[in-house]
C-alpha positions as CSV (number, residue, x, y, z in Angstrom):
1,M,-0.4,0.0,-0.1
2,L,0.7,3.3,-1.0
3,K,0.6,7.1,1.3
4,V,-0.4,10.1,-1.1
5,E,0.3,13.7,-0.4
6,K,-1.6,15.5,-3.2
7,K,-0.5,19.1,-4.2
8,V,-2.5,21.0,-6.9
9,I,-0.5,22.9,-8.5
10,G,-1.9,24.5,-11.6
11,E,-4.5,25.0,-13.3
12,L,-4.5,25.0,-17.0
13,E,-7.7,24.2,-19.9
14,K,-7.9,21.1,-21.3
15,C,-3.9,20.0,-19.6
16,Y,-3.0,16.8,-21.4
17,S,0.7,16.3,-22.0
18,L,3.5,15.7,-19.7
19,A,7.3,15.8,-20.7
20,M,10.6,15.9,-18.3
21,L,13.1,18.0,-19.5
22,N,16.8,19.0,-18.7
23,Y,17.6,22.2,-19.0
24,Q,20.6,24.8,-17.4
25,G,22.0,22.0,-15.4
26,K,18.5,20.6,-14.1
27,D,15.7,18.5,-14.8
28,H,12.2,20.2,-15.4
29,F,8.7,19.2,-16.2
30,L,6.4,20.4,-19.2
31,C,2.5,20.3,-19.6
32,A,0.9,21.9,-22.2
33,A,-2.7,21.5,-23.2
34,E,-5.0,19.4,-25.8
35,K,-6.8,22.7,-27.2
36,A,-5.1,26.1,-27.7
37,S,-4.0,26.8,-24.5
38,P,-0.1,27.7,-23.5
39,C,3.1,25.5,-22.3
40,Y,4.3,25.9,-18.9
41,M,7.4,24.7,-17.7
42,F,8.0,23.7,-13.9
43,D,10.7,22.7,-11.3
44,L,10.2,19.2,-9.9
45,A,8.7,20.5,-6.6
46,G,5.6,21.8,-8.9
47,N,6.9,25.5,-9.0
48,K,5.7,27.4,-12.0
49,E,9.2,28.9,-13.9
50,E,8.4,29.9,-17.8
51,K,5.9,30.1,-20.3
52,L,7.1,28.8,-23.5
53,W,4.4,29.8,-25.7
54,D,0.8,30.9,-25.3
55,G,-0.7,28.4,-28.3
56,P,-1.3,27.3,-30.9
57,G,-2.0,24.1,-28.5
58,G,-3.1,20.7,-29.8
59,V,-0.2,18.7,-28.3
60,M,-0.3,14.9,-27.5
61,T,3.5,14.5,-27.5
62,M,6.8,16.4,-26.4
63,V,10.3,14.9,-26.5
64,Q,13.5,16.2,-25.4
65,V,16.2,15.6,-28.5
66,P,19.0,14.0,-26.7
67,A,22.2,15.8,-26.4
68,G,24.6,16.4,-29.2
69,P,27.4,19.0,-30.2
70,H,24.6,20.8,-32.7
71,V,22.1,20.3,-30.0
72,P,20.5,23.7,-28.0
73,D,20.5,23.6,-24.3
74,G,16.6,22.3,-23.8
75,Q,15.8,22.1,-27.4
76,F,12.8,19.1,-27.8
77,L,10.3,18.1,-30.2
78,A,6.8,18.6,-29.9
79,T,3.4,17.8,-31.7
80,R,1.4,20.9,-33.0
81,K,-2.3,20.9,-33.6
82,F,-4.1,18.3,-32.9
83,Y,-7.0,19.2,-31.3
84,S,-8.9,15.8,-31.6
85,P,-9.4,12.9,-33.5
86,N,-11.5,14.8,-35.6
87,N,-9.4,17.9,-35.8
88,G,-5.7,17.0,-36.6
89,K,-5.6,17.2,-40.1
90,G,-3.8,20.2,-39.7
91,A,-0.8,18.4,-37.4
92,S,2.8,18.5,-37.6
93,I,5.7,18.1,-35.7
94,V,7.8,21.2,-34.4
95,V,11.3,21.9,-33.0
96,V,11.2,24.0,-29.6
97,T,14.5,25.7,-28.6
98,P,15.0,28.3,-25.4
99,R,16.1,31.7,-26.6
100,G,15.7,33.2,-22.9
101,K,13.4,33.5,-20.1
102,D,9.6,32.8,-21.1
103,D,11.3,32.9,-25.0
104,W,11.5,30.1,-26.5
105,E,11.4,29.0,-30.7
106,V,9.2,27.2,-32.2
107,H,9.9,25.8,-36.0
108,T,8.1,22.9,-37.9
109,L,10.1,19.7,-38.4
110,C,7.5,18.2,-40.1
111,D,3.7,18.3,-41.1
112,L,2.4,14.6,-40.9
113,P,-1.4,14.7,-40.1
114,F,-2.7,13.1,-37.5
115,V,0.3,12.8,-35.9
116,H,-1.0,11.6,-32.6
117,R,2.1,10.1,-30.9
118,F,5.8,10.3,-31.4
119,G,9.2,9.1,-29.7
120,I,12.8,9.2,-30.3
121,L,14.6,5.9,-29.7
122,T,18.4,5.2,-30.0
123,A,20.2,1.4,-31.1
124,G,23.7,1.6,-32.5
125,G,24.9,4.8,-31.3
126,K,21.8,6.8,-34.1
127,H,18.5,8.0,-33.0
128,Y,15.5,7.9,-34.6
129,L,12.1,9.6,-34.8
130,I,9.5,7.2,-35.2
131,A,6.0,8.8,-35.7
132,C,2.5,7.8,-35.2
133,V,-0.8,8.9,-36.9
134,L,-4.3,8.1,-35.8
135,K,-5.3,7.9,-38.6
136,T,-4.6,9.4,-42.4
137,D,-8.4,11.5,-43.8
138,F,-11.5,12.0,-43.0
139,E,-14.5,13.6,-44.1
140,Y,-17.5,13.5,-41.1
141,K,-17.1,13.1,-37.3
142,D,-15.6,9.8,-36.1
143,D,-15.0,8.5,-39.6
144,W,-12.5,5.6,-38.7
145,R,-12.4,4.7,-42.6
146,F,-8.3,5.8,-43.0
147,P,-6.5,3.8,-40.8
148,G,-3.3,5.0,-38.9
149,K,0.4,4.3,-40.1
150,V,3.8,4.6,-38.2
151,Y,6.8,6.5,-40.0
152,V,10.4,6.6,-39.1
153,A,13.5,8.7,-39.8
154,E,17.3,8.7,-38.7
155,L,17.2,11.8,-36.7
156,P,20.0,14.3,-37.7
157,E,22.1,15.7,-35.7
158,D,21.4,19.7,-36.3
159,L,17.5,20.4,-36.7
160,S,18.3,24.5,-37.2
161,K,17.3,23.7,-41.0
162,Y,14.3,22.5,-41.1
163,D,11.0,24.7,-41.7
164,D,8.2,25.0,-43.5
165,V,9.3,24.3,-46.2
166,N,12.3,22.3,-45.4
167,Q,11.0,19.7,-43.9
168,L,12.2,16.4,-42.8
169,S,11.5,13.2,-44.9
170,L,9.8,10.5,-43.3
171,T,10.1,6.8,-44.2
172,M,6.3,4.5,-44.0
173,L,7.1,1.4,-41.9
174,K,3.9,-0.3,-41.4
175,N,0.4,0.5,-42.7
176,D,-3.7,-0.5,-41.9
177,M,-3.5,0.0,-37.8
178,L,-7.1,1.2,-37.2
179,K,-7.5,4.1,-34.4
180,N,-3.3,4.2,-33.8
181,H,-3.5,5.5,-30.2
182,G,-0.7,3.5,-27.8
183,Y,2.5,4.7,-27.6
184,Y,5.3,3.6,-24.9
185,L,9.0,3.9,-24.6
186,H,10.3,0.8,-23.7
187,E,14.4,0.5,-23.0
188,D,16.2,-3.0,-22.7
189,G,18.6,-1.6,-20.3
190,G,21.8,-2.0,-22.3
191,G,21.4,1.8,-23.7
192,N,18.8,0.2,-26.6
193,T,15.1,1.4,-27.2
194,S,11.8,0.2,-28.7
195,A,8.7,1.6,-29.2
196,V,5.4,-0.4,-27.9
197,V,2.7,0.6,-30.1
198,S,-1.5,0.3,-30.1
199,C,-4.1,0.0,-32.2
200,D,-7.4,-2.1,-33.0
201,N,-5.3,-4.6,-35.2
202,G,-3.2,-5.3,-32.1
203,V,-0.2,-4.0,-30.2
204,F,3.4,-4.3,-31.6
205,Q,6.7,-3.4,-30.5
206,F,9.1,-1.8,-33.0
207,I,12.8,-2.2,-32.8
208,P,15.3,0.3,-35.1
209,P,18.1,-1.1,-36.8
210,Q,21.2,-1.8,-34.9
211,Q,23.5,-1.0,-38.0
212,A,22.8,2.2,-39.7
213,G,20.7,1.8,-42.9
214,G,19.4,-1.5,-41.7
215,E,16.1,-3.2,-41.3
216,W,13.6,-2.6,-38.3
217,E,11.8,-5.1,-36.5
218,V,8.6,-5.1,-36.2
219,V,6.9,-7.7,-33.6
220,T,3.1,-8.9,-32.7
221,L,2.6,-9.0,-29.5
222,T,-0.5,-9.5,-29.6
223,T,-3.3,-9.3,-32.3
224,D,-6.1,-8.0,-29.2
225,A,-7.2,-4.3,-29.5
226,A,-5.5,-1.6,-27.7
227,S,-5.6,1.7,-26.5
228,D,-2.4,2.2,-24.9
229,A,0.2,-0.6,-23.8
230,L,3.3,-1.3,-22.5
231,L,5.9,-4.4,-21.1
232,L,6.6,-4.6,-17.7
233,D,7.7,-7.6,-15.4
234,L,4.8,-6.6,-13.1
235,N,4.7,-9.5,-11.3
236,G,8.8,-10.2,-10.5
237,D,9.2,-13.6,-12.4
238,G,11.8,-12.3,-14.7
239,E,9.5,-12.2,-17.6
240,E,7.8,-8.8,-18.6
241,E,4.0,-8.7,-19.0
242,L,2.0,-7.0,-21.2
243,C,-0.1,-4.5,-20.0
244,A,-2.9,-3.3,-22.0
245,I,-5.9,-0.9,-21.7
246,A,-8.8,-1.7,-24.4
247,P,-9.9,-1.1,-26.5
248,F,-9.7,2.5,-28.5
249,H,-10.3,4.8,-25.3
250,G,-11.7,1.6,-23.3
251,D,-12.4,0.6,-20.3
252,T,-10.9,-2.6,-19.9
253,V,-7.9,-3.7,-18.1
254,N,-5.7,-6.6,-18.8
255,I,-2.0,-8.1,-18.7
256,Y,-0.8,-10.8,-20.4
257,Q,2.0,-12.8,-19.5
258,K,4.2,-14.4,-22.3
259,K,4.1,-18.6,-23.0
260,N,6.1,-20.1,-24.9
261,G,7.4,-17.4,-26.8
262,K,3.1,-15.8,-26.8
263,Y,1.7,-13.4,-25.0
264,E,-1.4,-14.8,-23.7
265,L,-4.0,-13.0,-21.6
266,D,-3.8,-13.8,-17.5
267,Y,-5.7,-11.1,-15.8
268,T,-8.6,-8.8,-16.6
269,Y,-9.7,-6.5,-13.8
270,P,-13.1,-7.0,-12.7
271,E,-14.2,-3.2,-13.5
272,K,-15.0,-1.3,-16.0
273,L,-13.3,1.8,-15.9
274,D,-14.6,4.3,-18.9
275,F,-12.4,6.1,-21.8
276,L,-8.7,4.9,-20.0
277,H,-6.3,6.7,-21.0
278,A,-3.2,7.6,-19.0
279,I,-0.7,5.3,-18.2
280,F,2.7,5.0,-16.6
281,G,5.2,1.5,-16.1
282,G,8.3,1.3,-13.8
283,E,9.4,0.9,-10.1
284,V,7.7,3.2,-7.3
285,C,8.7,2.7,-4.1
286,G,11.1,-0.1,-4.5
287,K,8.4,-2.0,-6.5
288,P,6.8,-2.5,-10.0
289,A,3.9,-0.6,-10.5
290,W,1.3,-0.1,-14.0
291,I,-0.6,3.7,-12.6
292,L,-3.7,3.9,-14.9
293,G,-6.1,6.8,-15.0
294,N,-9.6,7.1,-16.6
295,R,-11.6,10.4,-17.9
296,K,-15.2,9.2,-17.2
297,E,-17.4,8.2,-14.7
298,N,-15.4,8.2,-11.2
299,R,-12.4,9.6,-13.2
300,D,-10.0,6.9,-10.9
301,L,-6.1,7.4,-10.5
302,L,-4.9,3.3,-10.0
303,V,-1.7,2.0,-9.1
304,F,-1.2,-1.2,-10.1
305,T,0.7,-4.0,-8.3
306,Y,1.6,-7.2,-7.4
307,E,1.1,-8.3,-3.9
308,D,0.6,-11.8,-1.8
309,G,0.9,-13.9,-5.1
310,K,-2.3,-12.2,-7.1
311,Y,-2.6,-8.4,-9.0
312,Q,-3.8,-6.1,-6.6
313,A,-5.4,-2.2,-7.3
314,Q,-5.0,0.8,-5.6
315,K,-6.9,4.2,-5.8
316,I,-4.7,7.0,-5.6
317,D,-7.2,9.3,-6.2
318,E,-11.0,9.7,-8.1
319,G,-12.9,12.4,-9.8
320,R,-9.9,14.4,-11.8
321,G,-9.5,12.8,-14.7
322,A,-5.9,12.7,-15.7
323,A,-5.3,12.6,-19.4
324,N,-1.6,11.7,-18.8
325,V,1.1,11.2,-16.0
326,L,4.8,11.5,-15.6
327,H,7.2,9.8,-12.9
328,Y,9.7,10.9,-11.3
329,V,12.1,10.3,-7.7
330,R,12.5,13.9,-5.9
331,E,14.8,13.7,-2.8
332,G,14.5,10.1,-2.5
333,K,10.8,10.2,-3.4
334,D,8.3,9.3,-5.7
335,V,6.2,11.9,-7.3
336,L,3.3,11.7,-9.7
337,I,2.9,14.6,-11.8
338,A,-1.0,14.4,-13.2
339,A,-2.5,16.3,-16.2
340,N,-5.8,15.9,-14.9
341,R,-7.9,16.7,-18.7
342,E,-11.0,16.7,-17.2
343,T,-11.0,18.9,-14.4
344,N,-8.2,21.6,-15.8
345,E,-6.0,20.2,-12.8
346,I,-1.6,20.0,-12.8
347,A,-1.5,17.9,-10.0
348,M,1.3,16.7,-8.0
349,Y,1.5,13.5,-5.8
350,E,4.1,12.5,-3.3
351,L,4.1,8.9,-2.9
352,T,5.6,6.7,-0.5
353,K,5.2,3.2,1.6
354,A,2.3,3.4,3.9
């Protein structure tokens, strides 16, 4: 069991995206909005430090650019103008570079309609951009006739030359991905990373090449529909479980175990949680934990752990509606930041062993 201390640290209309940012020798975190609202930077104690922009918003993902000789301190990538599945045709990935306090330059890396999630992966000493589009077109509200895709590119060392005219070229790696919603960064412990991508067609792991110019590997983890998923050894048996929420913006919590080389459904949480969305997996207070939040009905924030031979869930908040969560450790304490979109609340939870 965890002891939870909550503090509301800010208010932001339709707050949505969260990301860590190392800048000026310190760690910070960013919070940006789904709609046309600002982006703010906070220190790890929860104090607001800077406003990075006023708009246009539509920020689904933010990721810091890995350090390098041509990378300015604090530079990161962000999605822009993805306001909803029915209003994302003008979306793009942008490069954000600090110029001074409350002065951050934003320029286009590439236009990519309906880009929802993206990440920067590392393999063989190279960095790769992987971008997931929810769908590719639409003609009316909730039109899902145009499935999503996954695009990749080797990330250039210098991003300053890209703009509205000169854009980074992407290669389509996988298509026909209906409701291509979920993305989660997976670390192998050896400095390499991969991506766990979820859609109605299933959950897939995208592994970048170890050699420049090599082939990507796409592994099917399950063909069950999922909105988001991650790999985590939750029960401590030495093998990662596939932890998934289903279906798209769904209400079901599933855990799969690997048996004979394949993931098989092992556990389903008995309660239905409408519009599951926030997701984090990692070590919390010394134990593997899977944190989930849903955005309708009770709007719970739950921590799943494995105790006494079974999966257990502990509620750490309710009624708030987290779109995304972020975890870090500060001064020896586990901290969870939640972008509680449904209540315009940026919240900090200090988690300690009860």
